[in-house]
DOLUMZA-255651 format. One record per residue (C-alpha): residue number from 0; residue in three letters; chain; x, y, z. Coordinates in nm, 4 decimals. Each point is the difference from the previous one (the first is absolute). Layout:
N
{NUM,'ALA','A',{X,Y,Z}}
...
# end
This chain:
380
{0,'UNK','A',{-11.9290,-11.9483,-24.4766}}
{1,'UNK','A',{0.3436,-0.1231,0.0932}}
{2,'UNK','A',{0.1379,0.1846,0.3059}}
{3,'UNK','A',{0.2432,0.2742,-0.0918}}
{4,'UNK','A',{-0.1193,0.0136,-0.3580}}
{5,'UNK','A',{-0.1573,0.3038,-0.1652}}
{6,'UNK','A',{-0.1346,0.0716,-0.3435}}
{7,'UNK','A',{0.2451,0.1833,-0.2212}}
{8,'UNK','A',{-0.1190,0.3543,-0.0780}}
{9,'UNK','A',{0.1741,-0.0060,-0.3326}}
{10,'UNK','A',{0.0341,-0.2452,-0.2906}}
{11,'UNK','A',{0.3744,0.0525,-0.0036}}
{12,'UNK','A',{0.2326,-0.2745,0.1185}}
{13,'UNK','A',{0.0972,0.0886,0.3527}}
{14,'UNK','A',{0.2559,-0.2780,-0.0015}}
{15,'UNK','A',{0.2191,0.2439,-0.1873}}
{16,'UNK','A',{0.0381,0.1974,0.3221}}
{17,'UNK','A',{0.2236,-0.1171,0.2856}}
{18,'UNK','A',{-0.1805,-0.1546,0.2936}}
{19,'UNK','A',{-0.3195,-0.1148,-0.1725}}
{20,'UNK','A',{-0.1066,-0.2970,-0.2097}}
{21,'UNK','A',{-0.3077,-0.0682,-0.2107}}
{22,'UNK','A',{-0.2401,-0.2919,-0.0352}}
{23,'UNK','A',{-0.2983,-0.0399,-0.2294}}
{24,'UNK','A',{-0.3200,-0.1991,0.0513}}
{25,'UNK','A',{-0.2350,0.0113,-0.2943}}
{26,'UNK','A',{-0.0499,0.3672,-0.0933}}
{27,'UNK','A',{0.1249,0.1301,0.3382}}
{28,'UNK','A',{0.3515,0.0995,0.0967}}
{29,'UNK','A',{0.1186,-0.0079,0.3583}}
{30,'UNK','A',{0.3128,0.1427,0.1546}}
{31,'UNK','A',{0.1674,-0.0866,0.3252}}
{32,'UNK','A',{0.3088,0.1179,0.1879}}
{33,'UNK','A',{0.2819,-0.2143,-0.1273}}
{34,'UNK','A',{0.1956,-0.2196,0.2410}}
{35,'UNK','A',{0.3700,-0.0687,-0.0459}}
{36,'UNK','A',{-0.0714,-0.3605,-0.0955}}
{37,'UNK','A',{-0.2946,0.0840,-0.2286}}
{38,'UNK','A',{-0.0340,-0.2792,-0.2596}}
{39,'UNK','A',{-0.1398,0.2322,-0.2662}}
{40,'UNK','A',{0.2829,0.1273,-0.2254}}
{41,'UNK','A',{0.0243,0.3738,-0.0247}}
{42,'UNK','A',{0.0054,0.1823,-0.3286}}
{43,'UNK','A',{0.3441,0.1320,-0.0885}}
{44,'UNK','A',{0.0475,0.3722,0.0668}}
{45,'UNK','A',{-0.1093,0.2199,-0.2852}}
{46,'UNK','A',{0.2818,0.1418,-0.2075}}
{47,'UNK','A',{0.0039,0.3799,-0.0059}}
{48,'UNK','A',{-0.1471,0.1513,-0.3133}}
{49,'UNK','A',{0.2440,0.1275,-0.2565}}
{50,'UNK','A',{-0.0188,0.3723,-0.0615}}
{51,'UNK','A',{-0.1297,-0.0635,-0.3513}}
{52,'UNK','A',{-0.2869,-0.2079,0.1510}}
{53,'UNK','A',{-0.1257,0.2711,0.2304}}
{54,'UNK','A',{-0.2792,0.2097,-0.1463}}
{55,'UNK','A',{-0.1066,0.1823,0.3158}}
{56,'UNK','A',{0.1921,0.0871,0.3084}}
{57,'UNK','A',{-0.0241,0.2321,0.2954}}
{58,'UNK','A',{0.2003,0.3163,-0.0309}}
{59,'UNK','A',{0.1454,0.2144,0.2742}}
{60,'UNK','A',{0.0562,0.3694,-0.0505}}
{61,'UNK','A',{0.3661,-0.0631,-0.0815}}
{62,'UNK','A',{-0.0832,-0.2856,-0.2332}}
{63,'UNK','A',{-0.2484,0.2195,-0.1866}}
{64,'UNK','A',{0.2769,0.2480,-0.0647}}
{65,'UNK','A',{0.2223,-0.2796,-0.1288}}
{66,'UNK','A',{-0.2702,-0.1453,-0.2209}}
{67,'UNK','A',{-0.0821,0.3385,-0.1490}}
{68,'UNK','A',{0.3608,0.0363,-0.1018}}
{69,'UNK','A',{-0.0080,-0.2786,-0.2592}}
{70,'UNK','A',{-0.0475,0.2582,-0.2758}}
{71,'UNK','A',{0.2503,-0.1326,-0.2480}}
{72,'UNK','A',{-0.1129,-0.3620,0.0209}}
{73,'UNK','A',{-0.1826,0.0699,-0.3229}}
{74,'UNK','A',{0.2330,0.2345,-0.1854}}
{75,'UNK','A',{0.3215,-0.2001,0.0000}}
{76,'UNK','A',{0.1584,-0.0464,-0.3388}}
{77,'UNK','A',{-0.0661,-0.3733,0.0272}}
{78,'UNK','A',{-0.3692,0.0410,0.0763}}
{79,'UNK','A',{-0.2536,-0.2086,-0.1898}}
{80,'UNK','A',{-0.2937,0.2415,0.0013}}
{81,'UNK','A',{-0.2647,-0.2696,0.0011}}
{82,'UNK','A',{0.0971,-0.0730,0.3585}}
{83,'UNK','A',{-0.1312,0.3423,0.1020}}
{84,'UNK','A',{-0.3429,-0.1583,0.0262}}
{85,'UNK','A',{0.1064,-0.1935,0.3124}}
{86,'UNK','A',{-0.0979,0.2348,0.2814}}
{87,'UNK','A',{0.0578,-0.0655,0.3668}}
{88,'UNK','A',{-0.3347,-0.0047,0.1859}}
{89,'UNK','A',{0.0144,0.2001,0.3213}}
{90,'UNK','A',{-0.2139,-0.1079,0.2982}}
{91,'UNK','A',{-0.1554,0.3442,0.0461}}
{92,'UNK','A',{-0.3408,0.1531,-0.0596}}
{93,'UNK','A',{-0.0537,0.2176,-0.3067}}
{94,'UNK','A',{0.0409,0.3126,0.2140}}
{95,'UNK','A',{0.3291,-0.1252,0.1435}}
{96,'UNK','A',{0.1279,-0.0983,-0.3439}}
{97,'UNK','A',{-0.0581,0.3529,-0.1277}}
{98,'UNK','A',{0.2257,0.1281,0.2774}}
{99,'UNK','A',{0.2905,-0.2171,-0.1111}}
{100,'UNK','A',{0.2541,0.1916,-0.2041}}
{101,'UNK','A',{0.0418,-0.2712,-0.2602}}
{102,'UNK','A',{-0.1096,-0.3452,-0.1086}}
{103,'UNK','A',{0.2877,-0.2413,-0.0507}}
{104,'UNK','A',{0.0285,-0.1475,-0.3468}}
{105,'UNK','A',{0.1742,-0.3226,-0.0885}}
{106,'UNK','A',{0.2606,0.0599,-0.2659}}
{107,'UNK','A',{0.3040,-0.2188,-0.0489}}
{108,'UNK','A',{-0.0142,-0.2657,0.2676}}
{109,'UNK','A',{0.2876,0.0177,0.2454}}
{110,'UNK','A',{0.1398,0.3223,-0.1466}}
{111,'UNK','A',{-0.0959,0.2285,0.2899}}
{112,'UNK','A',{-0.0306,-0.0009,0.3762}}
{113,'UNK','A',{-0.1395,0.2516,0.2446}}
{114,'UNK','A',{0.2501,0.2119,0.1912}}
{115,'UNK','A',{-0.0141,0.2788,0.2561}}
{116,'UNK','A',{-0.2732,0.2573,-0.0364}}
{117,'UNK','A',{0.0423,0.2020,-0.3186}}
{118,'UNK','A',{0.2380,-0.2469,-0.1670}}
{119,'UNK','A',{-0.0039,-0.3283,-0.1912}}
{120,'UNK','A',{0.2510,-0.2722,-0.0861}}
{121,'UNK','A',{0.0523,-0.0912,-0.3640}}
{122,'UNK','A',{0.1783,-0.3185,-0.1001}}
{123,'UNK','A',{0.3678,0.0655,-0.0551}}
{124,'UNK','A',{0.1250,0.0827,-0.3483}}
{125,'UNK','A',{0.3687,0.0748,-0.0478}}
{126,'UNK','A',{-0.0786,0.2146,-0.3032}}
{127,'UNK','A',{-0.2643,0.2057,0.1783}}
{128,'UNK','A',{0.2178,0.0435,0.3079}}
{129,'UNK','A',{0.2793,0.1427,-0.2160}}
{130,'UNK','A',{-0.2473,0.2394,-0.1631}}
{131,'UNK','A',{-0.1216,0.1284,0.3379}}
{132,'UNK','A',{0.3592,0.0476,0.1167}}
{133,'UNK','A',{0.0796,0.2070,-0.3093}}
{134,'UNK','A',{-0.3200,0.2034,0.0335}}
{135,'UNK','A',{0.0962,0.1238,0.3480}}
{136,'UNK','A',{0.1965,0.2873,-0.1562}}
{137,'UNK','A',{-0.2117,0.0494,-0.3114}}
{138,'UNK','A',{-0.2585,0.2550,-0.1133}}
{139,'UNK','A',{-0.2622,-0.2789,-0.0050}}
{140,'UNK','A',{0.0245,-0.0660,0.3743}}
{141,'UNK','A',{-0.3193,0.1969,0.0912}}
{142,'UNK','A',{-0.2021,-0.2028,-0.2511}}
{143,'UNK','A',{0.0897,-0.3588,0.0966}}
{144,'UNK','A',{-0.0986,-0.2028,0.3089}}
{145,'UNK','A',{0.2142,0.0619,0.3047}}
{146,'UNK','A',{0.2646,-0.2711,0.0347}}
{147,'UNK','A',{0.1155,-0.1084,0.3484}}
{148,'UNK','A',{0.2482,-0.2736,-0.0813}}
{149,'UNK','A',{-0.0067,-0.3799,-0.0028}}
{150,'UNK','A',{-0.1508,-0.1994,0.2865}}
{151,'UNK','A',{-0.0262,-0.3708,0.0811}}
{152,'UNK','A',{-0.3328,-0.1578,0.0935}}
{153,'UNK','A',{-0.0994,-0.3654,0.0215}}
{154,'UNK','A',{0.3314,-0.0991,-0.1563}}
{155,'UNK','A',{-0.0464,0.2206,-0.3067}}
{156,'UNK','A',{0.1395,0.3362,-0.1100}}
{157,'UNK','A',{-0.2297,0.2940,-0.0706}}
{158,'UNK','A',{0.0244,0.3611,-0.1098}}
{159,'UNK','A',{-0.1422,0.2219,0.2749}}
{160,'UNK','A',{-0.2094,0.2681,-0.1709}}
{161,'UNK','A',{-0.2455,0.2788,0.0817}}
{162,'UNK','A',{-0.3706,-0.0769,-0.0330}}
{163,'UNK','A',{-0.1222,0.2445,-0.2645}}
{164,'UNK','A',{-0.3635,-0.0422,0.1099}}
{165,'UNK','A',{0.0589,0.0836,0.3652}}
{166,'UNK','A',{-0.1274,0.3586,-0.0311}}
{167,'UNK','A',{-0.3148,-0.0812,-0.1988}}
{168,'UNK','A',{-0.3492,-0.0861,0.1201}}
{169,'UNK','A',{-0.1386,-0.2902,-0.2082}}
{170,'UNK','A',{0.1997,0.0960,-0.3094}}
{171,'UNK','A',{-0.0676,-0.0623,-0.3665}}
{172,'UNK','A',{0.3084,-0.1359,-0.1752}}
{173,'UNK','A',{0.1069,-0.0324,-0.3640}}
{174,'UNK','A',{0.3164,-0.1617,-0.1355}}
{175,'UNK','A',{0.1329,0.1319,-0.3345}}
{176,'UNK','A',{0.2828,-0.1972,-0.1568}}
{177,'UNK','A',{0.2384,0.2417,-0.1726}}
{178,'UNK','A',{0.1972,-0.0350,-0.3239}}
{179,'UNK','A',{-0.0388,-0.1537,-0.3443}}
{180,'UNK','A',{0.0937,-0.3506,0.1165}}
{181,'UNK','A',{-0.0143,-0.1986,0.3213}}
{182,'UNK','A',{0.2799,-0.2466,-0.0770}}
{183,'UNK','A',{0.3772,0.0452,-0.0047}}
{184,'UNK','A',{0.1900,-0.0424,-0.3248}}
{185,'UNK','A',{0.1962,-0.2824,0.1591}}
{186,'UNK','A',{-0.3274,-0.1808,0.0762}}
{187,'UNK','A',{-0.0864,0.0127,-0.3688}}
{188,'UNK','A',{0.3439,-0.1332,-0.0955}}
{189,'UNK','A',{-0.0215,-0.2852,0.2530}}
{190,'UNK','A',{-0.3475,-0.0942,-0.1213}}
{191,'UNK','A',{0.1216,-0.0101,-0.3608}}
{192,'UNK','A',{0.2854,-0.2304,0.0943}}
{193,'UNK','A',{-0.2564,-0.2534,0.1231}}
{194,'UNK','A',{-0.3068,0.0668,-0.2178}}
{195,'UNK','A',{-0.2153,-0.2717,0.1476}}
{196,'UNK','A',{-0.3693,0.0242,-0.1061}}
{197,'UNK','A',{-0.2188,0.0233,0.3106}}
{198,'UNK','A',{-0.3638,-0.0951,0.0270}}
{199,'UNK','A',{-0.0628,0.2215,0.3041}}
{200,'UNK','A',{0.1088,0.3128,-0.1894}}
{201,'UNK','A',{-0.2194,-0.0996,-0.2938}}
{202,'UNK','A',{-0.2999,-0.0243,0.2341}}
{203,'UNK','A',{0.0775,0.3406,0.1505}}
{204,'UNK','A',{0.0136,0.1547,-0.3460}}
{205,'UNK','A',{-0.3268,-0.1583,-0.1122}}
{206,'UNK','A',{-0.1770,0.1177,0.3173}}
{207,'UNK','A',{0.0781,0.3587,-0.0940}}
{208,'UNK','A',{-0.0129,-0.0240,-0.3799}}
{209,'UNK','A',{-0.1170,-0.3174,-0.1736}}
{210,'UNK','A',{0.1405,0.1355,-0.3269}}
{211,'UNK','A',{0.3425,0.0698,0.1464}}
{212,'UNK','A',{0.1727,-0.3295,-0.0801}}
{213,'UNK','A',{0.1089,-0.0760,-0.3560}}
{214,'UNK','A',{-0.1545,-0.3027,-0.1818}}
{215,'UNK','A',{0.3149,-0.1982,0.0832}}
{216,'UNK','A',{-0.0235,0.0951,0.3677}}
{217,'UNK','A',{-0.3669,-0.0986,0.0010}}
{218,'UNK','A',{0.0968,-0.3328,-0.1488}}
{219,'UNK','A',{0.2740,-0.0563,0.2602}}
{220,'UNK','A',{-0.2115,0.1524,0.2797}}
{221,'UNK','A',{0.3226,0.1485,0.1315}}
{222,'UNK','A',{0.2140,0.3134,-0.0402}}
{223,'UNK','A',{0.3512,0.0996,0.1055}}
{224,'UNK','A',{0.0706,0.2421,0.2820}}
{225,'UNK','A',{0.1640,0.2708,-0.2197}}
{226,'UNK','A',{-0.3054,-0.0001,-0.2244}}
{227,'UNK','A',{-0.2320,0.0252,0.3003}}
{228,'UNK','A',{0.1955,0.2791,0.1697}}
{229,'UNK','A',{0.0016,0.2200,-0.3101}}
{230,'UNK','A',{-0.3642,-0.0739,-0.0822}}
{231,'UNK','A',{-0.1082,0.0839,0.3548}}
{232,'UNK','A',{0.1408,0.3517,-0.0231}}
{233,'UNK','A',{-0.1757,0.0702,-0.3312}}
{234,'UNK','A',{-0.3418,-0.0751,0.1503}}
{235,'UNK','A',{0.0007,0.2735,0.2637}}
{236,'UNK','A',{0.0826,0.3695,0.0294}}
{237,'UNK','A',{0.3594,-0.1013,0.0769}}
{238,'UNK','A',{0.0456,-0.0014,-0.3760}}
{239,'UNK','A',{-0.2128,0.3050,-0.0853}}
{240,'UNK','A',{0.0647,0.2305,0.2984}}
{241,'UNK','A',{0.3084,-0.1299,0.1810}}
{242,'UNK','A',{-0.1904,-0.1031,0.3140}}
{243,'UNK','A',{-0.2844,-0.2306,0.0950}}
{244,'UNK','A',{-0.2389,-0.0363,0.2897}}
{245,'UNK','A',{0.0706,-0.3227,0.1863}}
{246,'UNK','A',{-0.2804,0.0099,0.2541}}
{247,'UNK','A',{-0.2264,0.2087,0.2195}}
{248,'UNK','A',{-0.1174,-0.0586,0.3556}}
{249,'UNK','A',{-0.2820,0.2275,0.1247}}
{250,'UNK','A',{-0.0760,0.0862,0.3614}}
{251,'UNK','A',{-0.3227,-0.2029,-0.0153}}
{252,'UNK','A',{0.1945,-0.3208,-0.0690}}
{253,'UNK','A',{-0.0665,-0.0204,-0.3745}}
{254,'UNK','A',{0.2956,-0.1008,-0.2114}}
{255,'UNK','A',{0.0636,0.0275,-0.3750}}
{256,'UNK','A',{0.2777,-0.1654,-0.1953}}
{257,'UNK','A',{-0.1609,-0.0275,-0.3437}}
{258,'UNK','A',{0.2203,0.2524,-0.1787}}
{259,'UNK','A',{0.1950,-0.2307,-0.2300}}
{260,'UNK','A',{-0.1777,0.1421,-0.3072}}
{261,'UNK','A',{-0.0257,0.3612,0.1164}}
{262,'UNK','A',{0.2021,0.1715,-0.2741}}
{263,'UNK','A',{-0.1454,0.3371,-0.1027}}
{264,'UNK','A',{0.0463,0.3280,0.1832}}
{265,'UNK','A',{-0.3760,0.0483,0.0276}}
{266,'UNK','A',{-0.0391,-0.3407,0.1636}}
{267,'UNK','A',{0.2656,0.0918,0.2560}}
{268,'UNK','A',{-0.1646,0.3400,0.0585}}
{269,'UNK','A',{-0.3251,-0.1753,0.0873}}
{270,'UNK','A',{0.1779,-0.2359,0.2413}}
{271,'UNK','A',{0.1563,0.2949,0.1846}}
{272,'UNK','A',{-0.3350,0.1835,0.0156}}
{273,'UNK','A',{-0.1572,-0.3045,0.1610}}
{274,'UNK','A',{0.2986,-0.0422,0.2320}}
{275,'UNK','A',{-0.0344,0.3507,0.1486}}
{276,'UNK','A',{-0.3825,0.0016,-0.0213}}
{277,'UNK','A',{0.0138,0.3257,-0.1931}}
{278,'UNK','A',{0.1905,0.1849,0.2748}}
{279,'UNK','A',{0.2087,0.2558,-0.1889}}
{280,'UNK','A',{0.1841,0.1103,0.3153}}
{281,'UNK','A',{0.1603,-0.3424,0.0148}}
{282,'UNK','A',{0.0928,0.0221,-0.3684}}
{283,'UNK','A',{0.1695,0.3351,0.0671}}
{284,'UNK','A',{0.1950,-0.1485,0.2899}}
{285,'UNK','A',{0.1097,-0.2916,-0.2166}}
{286,'UNK','A',{0.1108,0.2350,-0.2790}}
{287,'UNK','A',{0.2046,0.2113,0.2410}}
{288,'UNK','A',{0.1710,-0.3092,0.1377}}
{289,'UNK','A',{0.0703,-0.1422,-0.3475}}
{290,'UNK','A',{0.1524,0.3314,-0.1052}}
{291,'UNK','A',{0.2329,-0.0147,0.3020}}
{292,'UNK','A',{0.0937,-0.3598,-0.0806}}
{293,'UNK','A',{0.0672,0.0939,-0.3626}}
{294,'UNK','A',{0.2410,0.2756,0.1036}}
{295,'UNK','A',{0.1747,-0.2248,0.2506}}
{296,'UNK','A',{0.0454,-0.2750,-0.2617}}
{297,'UNK','A',{0.1678,0.2454,-0.2372}}
{298,'UNK','A',{0.2419,0.1019,0.2765}}
{299,'UNK','A',{0.0642,-0.3503,0.1329}}
{300,'UNK','A',{0.3401,-0.1581,-0.0566}}
{301,'UNK','A',{-0.1470,-0.3330,0.1024}}
{302,'UNK','A',{-0.2662,0.0214,-0.2711}}
{303,'UNK','A',{0.2532,0.0889,-0.2702}}
{304,'UNK','A',{0.2163,-0.3018,0.0790}}
{305,'UNK','A',{-0.2703,-0.2671,0.0374}}
{306,'UNK','A',{-0.2306,-0.1952,-0.2268}}
{307,'UNK','A',{-0.3306,0.0330,0.1881}}
{308,'UNK','A',{-0.2152,-0.3042,-0.0796}}
{309,'UNK','A',{-0.3112,-0.1206,0.1822}}
{310,'UNK','A',{-0.0154,0.3068,0.2242}}
{311,'UNK','A',{-0.3376,0.1520,0.0840}}
{312,'UNK','A',{-0.1564,0.3250,0.1113}}
{313,'UNK','A',{-0.2310,-0.0596,0.2945}}
{314,'UNK','A',{-0.2970,0.2417,0.0163}}
{315,'UNK','A',{-0.1679,0.0331,0.3410}}
{316,'UNK','A',{-0.2867,0.2209,0.1177}}
{317,'UNK','A',{-0.2801,-0.0056,0.2563}}
{318,'UNK','A',{-0.3241,0.1798,0.0825}}
{319,'UNK','A',{0.1866,0.2877,0.1698}}
{320,'UNK','A',{0.1551,0.0981,-0.3375}}
{321,'UNK','A',{0.3377,-0.1173,0.1260}}
{322,'UNK','A',{0.1800,-0.1177,-0.3167}}
{323,'UNK','A',{0.3531,-0.1181,-0.0782}}
{324,'UNK','A',{0.2002,-0.1760,-0.2708}}
{325,'UNK','A',{0.3088,-0.2142,0.0709}}
{326,'UNK','A',{0.2614,-0.1749,-0.2127}}
{327,'UNK','A',{0.0114,-0.3662,0.1005}}
{328,'UNK','A',{0.1425,-0.3393,-0.1019}}
{329,'UNK','A',{0.3707,-0.0073,-0.0870}}
{330,'UNK','A',{0.0460,-0.3750,-0.0246}}
{331,'UNK','A',{0.0775,0.0156,-0.3723}}
{332,'UNK','A',{0.1708,0.3401,-0.0056}}
{333,'UNK','A',{0.3483,-0.0693,-0.1366}}
{334,'UNK','A',{0.3188,0.2098,0.0084}}
{335,'UNK','A',{0.1547,0.0823,-0.3375}}
{336,'UNK','A',{0.3661,-0.0621,-0.0890}}
{337,'UNK','A',{0.2383,0.2675,0.1228}}
{338,'UNK','A',{-0.0271,0.3210,-0.2048}}
{339,'UNK','A',{-0.3309,-0.0920,-0.1679}}
{340,'UNK','A',{-0.3209,0.1974,0.0511}}
{341,'UNK','A',{-0.3570,-0.0163,-0.1306}}
{342,'UNK','A',{-0.2392,0.2671,-0.1293}}
{343,'UNK','A',{-0.3180,-0.1837,0.1118}}
{344,'UNK','A',{-0.2079,0.1803,-0.2631}}
{345,'UNK','A',{0.1147,-0.1418,-0.3351}}
{346,'UNK','A',{-0.1311,-0.3157,-0.1733}}
{347,'UNK','A',{0.1314,-0.3330,0.1182}}
{348,'UNK','A',{0.1988,-0.2121,-0.2412}}
{349,'UNK','A',{0.1477,-0.3210,0.1259}}
{350,'UNK','A',{0.3507,0.0763,0.1168}}
{351,'UNK','A',{-0.0485,0.3683,0.0955}}
{352,'UNK','A',{-0.1607,-0.0913,0.3381}}
{353,'UNK','A',{-0.2345,0.2992,-0.0134}}
{354,'UNK','A',{-0.3056,-0.0511,0.2202}}
{355,'UNK','A',{-0.2275,0.2889,-0.1050}}
{356,'UNK','A',{-0.0677,0.1020,0.3614}}
{357,'UNK','A',{-0.0006,0.3776,-0.0589}}
{358,'UNK','A',{-0.2085,-0.0374,-0.3162}}
{359,'UNK','A',{-0.2546,-0.1993,0.1986}}
{360,'UNK','A',{-0.0005,0.2556,0.2823}}
{361,'UNK','A',{-0.0584,0.2835,-0.2479}}
{362,'UNK','A',{-0.2988,-0.1886,-0.1434}}
{363,'UNK','A',{-0.1285,-0.0747,0.3481}}
{364,'UNK','A',{0.0084,0.3706,0.0872}}
{365,'UNK','A',{-0.1860,0.0861,-0.3237}}
{366,'UNK','A',{-0.2574,-0.2674,0.0831}}
{367,'UNK','A',{-0.0690,0.1479,0.3441}}
{368,'UNK','A',{-0.0172,0.3482,-0.1512}}
{369,'UNK','A',{-0.2702,-0.1332,-0.2314}}
{370,'UNK','A',{-0.1863,-0.1383,0.3017}}
{371,'UNK','A',{0.0191,0.3432,0.1621}}
{372,'UNK','A',{-0.1154,0.1785,-0.3167}}
{373,'UNK','A',{-0.3001,-0.2297,-0.0422}}
{374,'UNK','A',{-0.0904,0.0502,0.3640}}
{375,'UNK','A',{0.0184,0.3779,-0.0362}}
{376,'UNK','A',{-0.2157,-0.0044,-0.3110}}
{377,'UNK','A',{-0.2553,-0.2122,0.1794}}
{378,'UNK','A',{-0.0305,0.2634,0.2759}}
{379,'UNK','A',{-0.0810,0.2796,-0.2459}}
# end
């Protein structure tokens, strides 16, 4: 054996590390301390992995707290729910994972960043910032995420907000989108001005309901955005009950987003029963919180003077029977012209800007009451 040589203990290329080079003879690899005039070219230094490329990483106690605070990564108004299935894999044993307060979900890429313990950063939205500023003095303040101003990080602006999951131990979370529509009237008008048939929207419609498109749309294999937006609402309980379930994340890591065709009250009742695993104490806590929210909405000046579109109620509970409901997502909430107010509980007709929020909340309360009644009857 050549003096100064040794067999490499690893198949990796040690030439990637400063001070060593690598030579191969047949099936064997040898490494040797590298001289300044070494004729063997070194591999270029490895570029650091992008954050999106890292699937596992070591976590300090402080970093764990930051990671657990990414609660709203998956409930932002821009979230595509299919991305919930991308779960960060933690380098811990099963026992250690159970001790973590939350498992980070990947929602809208780049929309959130970790912040100090108990808080998160949400990508800046001028509209949402204005809503939070107005809510500081409103009756709804106790029912929305705490807002701590605008901060700059990595050259971007973010809304600094309270982590709503911070006080829960491996929570179960449900997102309910409120109202009879999830698009602004102005979005519908803009889409009509440029009614371009789109193949991607046709495919989305067919995936949910193959009989949804008209014969002409089938022939074109394309539909316009206004047509798709209005059809989408008719398929779910948004149309029948004034709210719809967007997605559910359970403490065991399971995730459901297949609620596009959940329309009937009984279907929604069954979803809630499964969500709480038959625990009627949690249902009672949710009902109490919804009743408080309902009263606050009726008193709120902010609510009267805004068209509330795309906003959700976030349901959270854990195994300790700790349960809460929060009003979230104000990215599409729009102020009305001076002097105009909304009822929020009368039918929407294009031009009246009614959103049906209170009608949906009333139906949501009745739905949970039905869950509680069925649970009580089952105990008899």
